[in-house]
MARBA-3410 file (N, C-alpha, C, O; in Angstrom, 1 decimal):
157
-18.2,-5.1,3.8,-18.3,-6.2,3.4,-18.4,-6.4,2.0,-19.2,-5.8,1.3 ~ -17.5,-7.5,1.5,-18.1,-8.0,-0.2,-19.2,-9.0,-0.1,-19.3,-9.9,0.7 ~ -20.0,-8.6,-1.1,-21.3,-9.6,-1.4,-21.2,-10.9,-1.5,-22.0,-11.8,-1.2 ~ -19.8,-11.2,-1.9,-19.5,-12.8,-2.2,-19.0,-13.2,-0.9,-19.2,-14.4,-0.9 ~ -18.5,-12.8,0.2,-18.0,-13.0,1.1,-19.0,-13.3,2.5,-18.7,-13.9,3.6
-20.2,-12.6,2.1,-21.2,-11.9,3.3,-21.8,-13.2,3.8,-21.9,-13.3,5.1 ~ -22.1,-14.3,3.0,-22.7,-15.2,3.5,-21.7,-16.8,3.9,-22.2,-17.8,4.3 ~ -20.4,-16.5,3.6,-19.6,-17.6,3.9,-19.1,-17.4,5.3,-18.6,-16.4,5.7 ~ -19.3,-18.6,5.9,-19.1,-18.8,7.2,-17.6,-18.9,7.6,-17.1,-20.0,7.3 ~ -16.8,-18.1,8.1,-15.3,-18.3,8.2,-14.8,-18.1,9.8,-15.1,-17.1,10.5
-14.1,-18.8,10.1,-13.5,-18.9,11.8,-13.0,-17.5,11.9,-12.2,-17.1,11.1 ~ -13.5,-16.9,13.1,-12.7,-15.4,13.2,-11.5,-15.2,13.2,-10.7,-16.2,13.3 ~ -10.9,-14.0,13.0,-9.5,-13.9,13.0,-9.1,-13.4,14.7,-8.9,-12.2,14.9 ~ -9.1,-14.2,15.4,-8.4,-13.7,16.8,-7.6,-14.8,17.2,-7.7,-15.9,16.8 ~ -6.9,-14.4,18.1,-6.0,-15.2,19.1,-6.6,-16.2,19.6,-6.0,-17.2,19.4
-7.6,-16.1,20.2,-8.4,-17.4,20.8,-8.7,-18.6,19.8,-9.0,-19.7,20.1 ~ -8.7,-18.0,18.4,-9.2,-18.9,17.1,-8.0,-19.0,16.7,-8.1,-19.1,15.4 ~ -6.7,-19.2,17.1,-5.2,-19.5,16.9,-4.6,-18.5,16.0,-3.5,-18.8,15.5 ~ -5.2,-17.2,15.7,-4.6,-16.2,14.8,-3.0,-15.9,15.5,-2.8,-15.8,16.7 ~ -2.0,-15.8,14.6,-0.7,-15.3,15.3,-0.8,-13.7,15.2,-1.4,-13.2,14.2
-0.2,-13.1,16.5,-0.3,-11.8,16.7,1.0,-11.0,16.2,2.0,-11.7,16.3 ~ 1.1,-9.9,15.6,2.4,-9.2,15.3,2.0,-8.0,15.6,0.9,-7.6,15.3 ~ 3.0,-7.3,16.4,2.5,-5.5,16.9,4.0,-4.9,16.3,5.1,-5.5,15.9 ~ 3.5,-3.3,16.4,4.5,-2.5,15.7,3.8,-1.4,16.3,2.6,-1.3,16.2 ~ 4.7,-0.5,17.1,4.3,0.9,17.7,5.5,1.9,17.4,6.7,1.8,17.6
4.6,3.0,16.5,5.6,4.0,16.2,5.3,5.4,16.7,4.2,5.9,17.0 ~ 6.2,5.9,16.6,5.8,7.6,16.8,5.1,7.8,15.8,5.3,7.3,14.7 ~ 3.9,9.1,16.2,3.1,9.7,15.0,4.2,10.8,14.6,4.2,11.9,15.1 ~ 5.0,10.3,13.7,5.9,11.2,12.8,5.3,10.8,11.4,4.6,9.9,11.2 ~ 6.1,12.0,10.3,5.7,11.1,9.2,6.2,9.9,8.5,5.7,9.4,7.5
7.1,9.5,9.2,7.8,8.1,8.9,6.9,7.0,9.2,7.1,5.9,8.9 ~ 6.1,7.4,9.8,5.3,6.4,10.6,4.4,5.3,9.1,4.6,4.1,8.9 ~ 3.7,6.1,8.5,3.4,5.0,7.2,4.3,4.3,6.7,3.9,3.1,6.7 ~ 5.7,4.6,6.2,6.5,4.0,5.7,6.8,2.6,6.5,6.9,1.5,5.9 ~ 7.0,2.9,8.1,7.1,1.9,8.8,6.1,1.1,8.8,6.4,-0.1,8.8
4.7,1.3,8.8,3.8,0.1,9.0,3.8,-0.5,7.5,3.4,-1.7,7.4 ~ 4.1,0.1,6.5,4.0,-0.5,5.0,5.1,-2.0,5.2,4.9,-3.2,5.0 ~ 6.5,-1.2,5.6,7.6,-2.2,5.7,7.0,-3.5,6.5,7.1,-4.7,6.2 ~ 6.5,-2.8,7.7,6.0,-4.2,8.5,5.1,-5.0,7.8,5.5,-6.2,7.7 ~ 4.1,-4.7,7.4,3.1,-5.4,6.7,3.7,-6.4,5.7,3.5,-7.6,5.7
4.4,-5.8,4.9,5.4,-6.5,3.9,6.3,-7.5,4.6,6.4,-8.5,3.9 ~ 6.8,-7.5,5.5,7.6,-8.5,6.2,7.0,-9.2,6.9,7.6,-10.1,7.4 ~ 5.6,-9.2,7.3,4.8,-10.1,7.9,4.2,-11.2,6.8,4.3,-12.4,6.9 ~ 3.8,-10.6,5.9,2.8,-11.3,4.9,3.6,-11.6,3.6,3.0,-12.1,2.7 ~ 4.9,-11.4,3.4,5.3,-11.5,1.9,5.6,-13.0,1.8,5.0,-13.5,0.8
6.2,-13.8,2.5,6.6,-15.2,2.2,5.5,-16.2,2.9,5.9,-17.3,3.3 ~ 4.2,-15.9,3.1,3.4,-16.5,3.4,2.3,-16.9,2.5,2.4,-16.3,1.4 ~ 1.0,-17.9,2.7,0.0,-18.2,2.1,-1.0,-17.1,1.8,-1.9,-17.1,1.0 ~ -0.6,-16.0,2.7,-1.5,-14.7,2.7,-0.6,-13.7,1.7,-0.9,-12.6,2.0 ~ 0.0,-13.8,1.0,1.0,-13.1,0.2,0.1,-12.5,-1.0,0.5,-11.5,-1.4
-1.0,-13.0,-1.5,-1.8,-12.5,-2.4,-2.9,-11.1,-1.5,-3.5,-10.2,-2.1 ~ -2.9,-11.1,-0.5,-3.4,-9.9,0.3,-2.7,-8.9,0.2,-3.3,-7.9,0.1 ~ -1.2,-8.9,0.1,-0.1,-8.2,0.5,-0.4,-6.5,0.0,-0.4,-5.6,0.8 ~ -0.6,-6.4,-1.5,-0.9,-5.2,-1.7,-2.0,-4.5,-1.3,-1.8,-3.3,-1.1 ~ -3.1,-5.0,-1.3,-4.2,-4.6,-0.6,-4.0,-4.1,1.0,-4.3,-3.1,1.5
-3.4,-5.1,1.5,-3.1,-4.9,3.3,-2.2,-3.8,3.3,-2.2,-3.1,4.3 ~ -1.4,-3.5,2.4,-0.4,-2.6,2.5,-1.1,-1.0,2.0,-0.7,0.0,2.6 ~ -1.9,-1.1,1.1,-2.6,0.3,1.0,-3.6,0.5,1.9,-3.7,1.7,2.2 ~ -4.6,-0.3,2.5,-5.2,0.2,3.6,-4.3,0.3,4.8,-4.9,1.0,5.6 ~ -3.2,-0.2,5.3,-2.4,-0.2,6.5,-2.1,1.4,6.3,-2.5,2.2,7.2
-1.4,1.7,4.9,-0.8,3.0,4.7,-2.1,3.9,5.2,-2.0,4.5,6.3 ~ -3.1,4.0,4.6,-4.3,5.0,4.7,-4.6,5.2,6.1,-4.8,6.4,6.6 ~ -4.5,4.1,6.9,-5.1,3.9,8.1,-4.2,5.0,9.1,-4.6,5.9,9.8 ~ -2.8,4.3,8.9,-1.5,4.9,9.8,-1.4,6.6,9.3,-1.2,7.5,10.1 ~ -1.5,6.7,8.3,-1.7,8.3,7.7,-2.7,9.0,8.4,-2.3,9.9,9.1
-3.8,8.8,8.4,-5.2,9.2,9.0,-4.9,9.5,10.9,-5.2,10.5,11.5 ~ -4.5,8.2,11.3,-3.9,8.4,12.4,-2.8,9.2,12.8,-2.8,9.7,13.9 ~ -1.7,9.5,11.9,-0.7,10.4,11.9,-1.2,12.0,11.9,-0.7,12.8,12.7 ~ -2.1,12.2,11.1,-2.6,13.5,11.0,-3.7,13.9,11.9,-4.1,15.0,11.8 ~ -4.0,13.2,12.8,-4.9,13.4,13.8,-4.6,13.3,15.2,-5.3,13.5,16.2
-3.3,13.0,15.3,-2.3,13.0,16.6,-1.0,13.8,16.9,-0.2,14.2,16.1 ~ -1.1,13.9,18.0,0.2,14.7,18.1,1.5,13.9,18.1,1.6,12.7,18.3 ~ 2.5,14.9,17.7,3.9,14.2,17.5,4.4,13.2,18.7,5.1,12.3,18.3 ~ 4.1,13.3,19.9,4.2,12.7,21.1,3.3,11.6,21.4,3.2,11.1,22.5 ~ 2.5,11.2,20.3,1.7,9.9,20.5,2.3,8.9,19.8,3.1,9.1,18.8
1.9,7.9,20.4,2.2,6.6,19.5,1.2,5.9,18.9,0.1,6.1,19.4 ~ 1.3,5.1,17.8,0.2,4.6,16.8,0.8,3.1,17.0,1.9,2.8,16.7 ~ -0.3,2.2,17.4,0.1,0.8,17.5,-0.6,0.4,16.1,-1.6,0.9,15.6 ~ 0.0,-0.6,15.5,-0.3,-1.5,14.4,-0.4,-2.9,15.2,0.4,-3.4,16.0 ~ -1.5,-3.4,14.8,-1.6,-4.8,15.3,-2.0,-5.8,14.1,-3.1,-5.6,13.6
-1.3,-6.7,13.8,-1.7,-7.8,12.6,-1.8,-8.9,13.2,-1.1,-9.1,14.2 ~ -3.0,-9.9,12.7,-3.3,-11.2,13.5,-3.4,-11.9,12.1,-4.3,-11.4,11.3 ~ -2.7,-12.8,11.8,-2.6,-13.9,10.6,-3.3,-15.0,10.8,-3.0,-15.5,11.9 ~ -4.3,-15.8,10.1,-4.7,-17.0,10.2,-4.6,-17.2,9.0,-4.3,-16.4,8.1 ~ -5.0,-19.0,8.6,-4.9,-19.5,7.5,-5.7,-18.8,6.6,-5.0,-18.5,5.6
-6.7,-18.6,6.6,-7.9,-17.7,5.5,-7.9,-16.5,5.7,-8.8,-15.9,5.3 ~ -7.0,-15.7,6.3,-6.7,-14.1,6.2,-6.0,-13.4,7.3,-5.5,-14.0,8.2 ~ -6.1,-12.3,7.2,-5.7,-11.3,8.0,-6.3,-10.1,8.5,-6.9,-9.3,7.8 ~ -6.1,-10.1,10.0,-6.9,-8.5,10.4,-5.6,-7.9,11.0,-4.7,-8.4,11.6 ~ -6.1,-6.3,10.5,-5.1,-5.5,10.9,-5.8,-4.4,11.5,-6.8,-4.0,10.9
-5.5,-3.9,12.7,-5.8,-3.0,13.5,-5.1,-1.9,13.6,-3.9,-2.1,13.4 ~ -5.4,-0.4,14.0,-4.7,0.9,14.2,-5.2,1.2,15.3,-6.4,1.1,15.3 ~ -4.5,1.5,16.3,-4.9,2.5,17.4,-4.3,3.6,17.5,-3.1,3.6,17.3 ~ -4.8,4.7,17.7,-3.9,5.9,18.3,-4.7,6.4,19.4,-5.7,5.9,19.8 ~ -4.0,7.8,20.0,-4.5,8.3,20.8,-5.7,9.1,20.8,-6.2,9.5,21.9
-6.2,9.4,19.9,-7.1,10.3,19.3,-8.4,9.7,19.1,-8.4,8.6,18.6 ~ -9.5,10.2,19.5,-11.2,9.6,19.2,-11.1,9.6,17.8,-10.6,10.5,17.1 ~ -11.9,8.5,17.2,-12.1,8.2,15.9,-13.1,9.0,15.5,-14.0,8.9,16.3 ~ -13.3,9.8,14.4,-14.7,10.2,13.9,-14.7,10.0,12.8,-13.9,10.4,12.1 ~ -15.6,9.3,12.5,-16.5,8.4,11.0,-17.1,9.8,10.2,-17.9,10.6,10.7
-16.3,9.8,9.1,-17.0,11.2,8.3,-18.2,10.6,7.8,-18.4,9.4,7.5 ~ -19.1,11.5,7.6,-20.5,11.6,7.1,-20.8,10.8,6.1,-21.9,10.3,6.0 ~ -19.8,10.7,5.3,-19.8,10.0,4.0,-19.7,8.5,4.2,-19.8,7.9,3.2 ~ -19.6,7.8,5.4,-19.5,6.7,5.7,-20.9,6.3,6.7,-20.9,5.1,7.0 ~ -21.8,7.0,7.1,-22.5,6.6,8.0,-23.6,6.1,6.9,-23.7,6.6,5.8
-24.6,5.1,7.4,-25.6,4.3,6.4,-26.5,5.6,5.7,-26.4,6.7,6.2 ~ -27.2,5.3,4.8,-27.9,6.0,4.2,-29.0,5.3,3.4,-28.7,4.3,2.9 ~ -30.3,5.7,3.2,-31.4,5.2,2.5,-31.1,4.9,1.2,-31.5,3.9,0.5 ~ -30.3,6.1,0.6,-30.1,6.1,-0.7,-29.1,5.1,-1.3,-29.0,5.0,-2.5 ~ -28.2,4.4,-0.5,-27.2,3.9,-0.8,-26.1,3.4,0.2,-26.3,4.0,1.3
-25.1,2.5,0.3,-24.3,2.3,1.4,-23.7,3.5,1.9,-23.4,3.2,3.1 ~ -23.5,4.6,1.6,-22.8,5.5,2.5,-23.6,6.6,1.9,-24.2,6.5,0.8 ~ -23.6,8.0,2.7,-24.5,9.1,2.8,-23.2,10.2,2.5,-22.1,10.3,3.1 ~ -23.9,11.1,1.5,-22.8,12.0,1.2,-23.4,13.6,1.3,-24.0,14.2,0.5 ~ -23.0,14.2,2.6,-23.4,15.1,3.0,-22.9,16.4,2.2,-21.8,16.5,1.8
-23.9,17.4,2.0,-23.2,18.6,1.5,-22.9,19.3,2.6,-23.5,19.4,3.7 ~ -21.6,20.0,2.2,-21.0,21.0,3.3,-20.0,20.4,3.9,-19.3,21.2,4.6 ~ -19.7,18.7,3.9,-18.9,18.3,4.7,-17.4,18.8,4.4,-17.0,18.9,3.2 ~ -16.8,19.1,5.5,-15.4,19.9,4.8,-14.2,18.8,4.9,-13.2,19.0,4.3 ~ -14.4,17.6,5.6,-13.5,16.3,5.3,-14.1,15.3,4.8,-15.3,15.0,5.0
-13.0,14.5,4.1,-13.6,13.3,3.3,-12.4,12.4,3.6,-11.3,12.8,3.2 ~ -12.5,11.3,4.3,-11.3,10.2,4.7,-11.4,9.1,3.5,-12.1,8.1,3.5 ~ -10.7,9.5,2.6,-10.7,8.8,1.5,-10.2,7.3,1.9,-10.8,6.3,1.5 ~ -9.2,7.3,2.7,-8.8,5.7,3.4,-10.0,5.0,3.9,-10.1,3.9,3.6 ~ -10.8,5.5,4.7,-12.0,4.9,5.2,-12.9,4.3,4.0,-13.4,3.2,3.9
-13.0,5.3,3.1,-13.8,4.9,1.8,-13.3,3.9,1.0,-14.1,3.2,0.5 ~ -11.7,3.9,0.8,-10.9,2.6,0.2,-11.5,1.2,1.0,-12.1,0.2,0.6 ~ -11.0,1.8,2.5,-11.4,0.2,3.3,-12.6,-0.2,3.2,-12.9,-1.4,3.2 ~ -13.7,0.9,3.2,-14.9,0.1,2.9,-15.2,-0.3,1.5,-16.3,-0.9,1.4 ~ -14.6,-0.2,0.6,-14.8,-1.0,-1.0,-13.6,-2.2,-0.9,-14.0,-3.3,-1.3
-12.4,-2.2,-0.4,-11.4,-2.9,-0.6,-11.6,-4.3,0.5,-11.7,-5.4,0.0 ~ -11.8,-4.1,1.6,-11.8,-5.0,2.9,-12.9,-5.9,2.8,-14.0,-5.6,2.3 ~ -12.6,-7.1,3.3,-13.8,-8.1,3.3,-14.7,-7.6,4.5,-15.9,-7.8,4.6 ~ -14.0,-7.2,5.2,-14.9,-6.6,6.6,-13.9,-5.8,7.4,-12.7,-6.0,7.3 ~ -14.7,-4.6,8.2,-13.9,-3.5,8.6,-15.1,-2.8,9.8,-16.4,-2.9,9.7
-14.5,-2.3,10.8,-15.1,-1.4,11.7,-14.4,-0.4,12.6,-13.4,0.2,12.1 ~ -14.9,-0.2,13.6,-14.2,0.3,15.0,-14.3,-0.3,16.0,-15.4,-0.8,16.0 ~ -13.6,-0.6,17.3,-13.9,-0.9,18.5,-13.3,0.1,19.5,-12.4,0.9,19.3 ~ -14.0,-0.1,20.4,-13.1,0.6,21.6,-12.3,0.2,21.9,-12.2,-1.0,21.8 ~ -11.4,0.9,22.5,-9.9,0.3,23.0,-9.7,0.6,24.4,-9.8,1.8,24.8
-9.3,-0.4,25.1,-8.9,-0.3,26.3,-8.0,0.7,26.9,-7.0,0.2,27.3 ~ -8.0,2.2,27.0,-6.9,2.9,26.9,-7.6,4.2,27.4,-8.5,4.2,28.3 ~ -7.1,5.2,26.7,-7.5,6.5,26.9,-9.3,6.8,26.6,-9.5,6.8,25.4 ~ -10.2,7.0,27.3,-11.6,7.4,27.3,-12.0,8.1,25.5,-11.4,8.9,24.8 ~ -12.8,7.6,25.2,-13.1,7.4,23.9,-12.1,7.3,22.7,-12.2,7.8,21.6
-11.1,6.4,23.2,-10.4,6.0,22.2,-10.6,5.1,21.6,-11.2,4.3,22.3 ~ -10.5,4.6,20.0,-11.0,3.8,19.3,-9.9,3.2,18.2,-8.8,3.8,17.8 ~ -10.4,1.9,17.9,-9.4,1.1,17.0,-10.2,1.0,15.7,-11.3,0.6,15.7 ~ -9.5,1.2,14.6,-10.1,1.0,13.3,-9.9,-0.5,13.1,-9.1,-0.8,13.9 ~ -10.1,-1.3,12.5,-9.4,-2.5,11.9,-10.2,-3.1,10.9,-11.4,-3.1,11.0
-9.5,-3.7,9.7,-10.1,-4.6,8.7,-9.6,-5.7,8.6,-8.6,-6.0,9.1 ~ -10.5,-6.7,7.8,-10.3,-7.8,7.6,-10.1,-8.2,5.8,-10.9,-8.0,4.9 ~ -8.8,-8.9,5.7,-8.8,-9.3,4.2,-9.2,-11.0,4.3,-8.9,-11.7,5.3 ~ -9.8,-11.4,3.3,-9.9,-13.0,3.3,-9.0,-13.6,2.0,-8.8,-12.9,1.1 ~ -8.6,-14.6,2.1,-8.0,-15.5,0.7,-9.1,-16.1,0.3,-10.0,-16.5,1.0
-9.1,-16.2,-1.0,-10.3,-16.7,-1.9,-10.3,-18.1,-1.5,-9.2,-18.5,-1.1 ~ -11.1,-18.7,-1.6,-11.5,-20.0,-1.4,-11.4,-20.7,-2.7,-11.7,-21.9,-2.8
END
């Protein structure tokens, strides 16, 4: 979460609060990130949320690519976009459990811990942590231990 938005109270970006949902289901294939980028562009292009477009496309592409690399080709990746007047919430769900890299676990020396010898770094999650106004993971009502990655981007006040 960005410090300048941490103390600002905003309406939650959820359907119950009036957000408009958009869904895309794509097979876990190398074409999934492009389909997701095109979908985000189509949803946000001609709206008041257009200033968030580039960041939304980048973070979506990273999340979808990570999902594609962790899932079998037979799996589907679900992209959900919720738009509200003050921002967008994008979530990505696949059929593989999400494992947060050690670099994203809280650390007393800073916001993220770097663990020596950690073989994988998910730079997409690092980007999400730095660029999104809020982000996290939630359990998905599907397969056991299945998780969705979500992030929010807010328009400037």
